[in-house]
C-alpha positions in Angstrom: 86.1 85.3 94.8 88.2 83.8 91.9 88.5 86.4 89.7 91.2 89.2 90.6 89.7 91.3 87.8 86.9 91.9 90.3 89.5 94.7 92.3 88.9 98.2 90.4 90.2 101.6 91.6 88.4 102.6 94.6 86.0 106.1 93.9 85.1 108.4 96.7 81.6 106.4 96.9 84.0 103.9 99.0 85.2 106.0 101.5 82.6 104.7 104.3 83.0 100.9 103.0 86.8 101.5 103.3 86.5 102.7 106.8 83.8 100.4 107.9 85.9 97.2 106.8 88.9 98.6 108.6 87.2 99.5 111.9 85.3 96.1 111.9 88.9 94.1 111.2 90.4 96.3 114.2 87.5 95.0 116.2 88.1 91.7 115.5 92.1 91.9 116.0 91.2 93.5 119.5 88.9 90.4 120.4 91.7 88.0 119.5 94.3 90.4 121.4 96.0 91.3 118.4 97.5 94.9 118.8 97.2 96.3 115.5 94.7 98.9 114.6 92.2 100.7 116.9 88.5 101.2 115.7 88.5 105.0 114.4 92.0 105.5 114.0 91.5 105.8 110.4 89.3 108.6 109.5 86.9 109.0 106.2 88.9 112.2 105.5 92.6 110.0 105.5 90.6 107.6 103.1 89.3 110.5 100.8 92.8 112.2 100.7 94.3 108.1 99.4 91.5 107.7 97.3 92.0 111.1 95.9 95.6 109.7 95.3 94.5 106.6 93.4 95.7 104.4 96.0 93.0 102.5 97.3 91.6 99.5 94.8 88.3 97.4 96.1 86.5 93.9 95.7 82.6 94.3 96.0 80.0 91.8 96.2 76.6 93.0 96.0 77.7 96.8 96.5 79.6 96.3 99.6 83.6 95.9 99.7 84.6 92.5 100.9 88.4 92.9 99.9 90.8 95.9 99.5 94.1 97.1 99.2 96.2 100.5 99.2 98.9 100.3 97.1 101.7 103.4 97.4 105.0 104.9 95.7 106.7 105.8 99.1 106.5 105.1 102.6 109.1 107.1 104.2 108.2 106.5 107.8 108.6 102.7 107.4 110.7 102.4 104.5 112.9 105.6 104.7 115.9 104.4 102.4 114.6 106.0 99.2 114.3 103.0 96.6 112.7 103.9 93.0 111.8 100.2 92.4 109.8 99.9 95.1 106.4 100.0 95.7 104.5 99.5 99.0 101.4 97.3 100.0 99.5 98.7 102.7 95.6 97.9 103.9 95.0 94.5 102.9 91.7 93.2 104.2 89.5 91.0 103.6 85.8 90.7 105.1 86.3 87.8 108.2 83.3 86.3 106.8 85.2 85.4 103.9 88.2 84.1 106.0 89.8 80.9 104.7 88.7 81.5 100.9 92.1 82.3 99.9 90.9 86.1 98.8 93.8 87.2 100.6 96.4 85.8 98.3 94.5 86.3 95.6 94.7 90.3 96.6 97.7 90.2 97.7 99.5 88.2 94.2 97.2 91.0 92.3 98.8 94.0 94.1 102.2 92.2 93.3 101.2 92.0 89.7 99.7 95.6 89.4 103.3 96.7 91.2 105.7 94.8 88.8 103.7 95.6 85.5 104.2 99.2 86.7 107.9 99.1 86.3 108.4 98.6 89.8 111.0 95.2 90.6 110.4 95.2 94.5 107.0 94.8 96.6 107.2 95.9 100.1 105.1 95.7 102.9 105.0 95.3 106.5 102.9 94.2 109.8 102.8 94.2 113.4 106.0 92.6 114.5 104.1 90.6 117.1 101.7 89.1 114.8 103.9 85.8 114.5 101.0 84.3 112.3 101.1 87.0 109.8 104.8 87.1 109.5 104.9 83.6 108.7 101.9 83.7 106.1 104.2 86.5 104.0 107.0 84.2 104.4 105.4 81.5 102.9 104.3 83.5 100.0 107.9 84.0 99.4 108.4 87.4 101.0 112.1 88.0 102.8 112.2 89.8 106.3 113.7 93.1 106.1 114.1 94.1 109.7 111.7 95.7 112.4 110.9 99.5 112.4 110.2 100.2 116.5 108.7 103.7 116.4 109.6 104.4 120.4 107.9 104.2 123.5 106.2 107.8 122.9 104.5 106.7 119.4 101.1 105.0 119.5 102.4 102.7 116.4 103.5 99.3 117.4 106.6 98.1 116.1 106.4 96.6 112.3 108.2 93.8 110.7 109.1 94.7 107.0 109.2 92.0 103.9 109.8 92.7 100.5 109.7 90.3 97.4 111.4 90.4 94.3 110.0 90.2 90.8 110.5 91.2 87.5 109.5 94.7 86.4 106.7 94.8 83.3 110.0 96.7 81.7 112.2 93.7 82.4 109.9 91.3 81.1 109.3 92.8 77.8 113.2 91.8 77.0 112.7 87.9 77.5 
């Protein structure tokens, strides 16, 4: 994928494909001893609801989802402090058969551009805190760490490390 214009807003027809890719990546994480996602934890009902709010963007090859990202306006659980300048990147996923081709970086850059074009000046994301490789990846791409959120021993969620990148919003760019 060299043309990030191939990302398009997901439709309800994409629900199963999104869940299947997520479960596939969750199984891969388990094989690699990465504690993050669990197969089956993201339901088709949850994804359908998120799609109805225009949160999912997908890239397809031969009608199969090969990459995707979710962009949301708020994330009260991980970022409880209200900042109208921020938007949040979640669910950035690329089919493992395409690993190493730079697709994840392209999708992330596309998500950032989308966030900044809609008037936000901060792109935020998080990842499981124990995944040092992923944390370093985000730092290499210009993200600054903004602390760890630990959900406590009674939560099924693992601690997450928060990151953000500041950029010029579309509104700011119009005055250059």
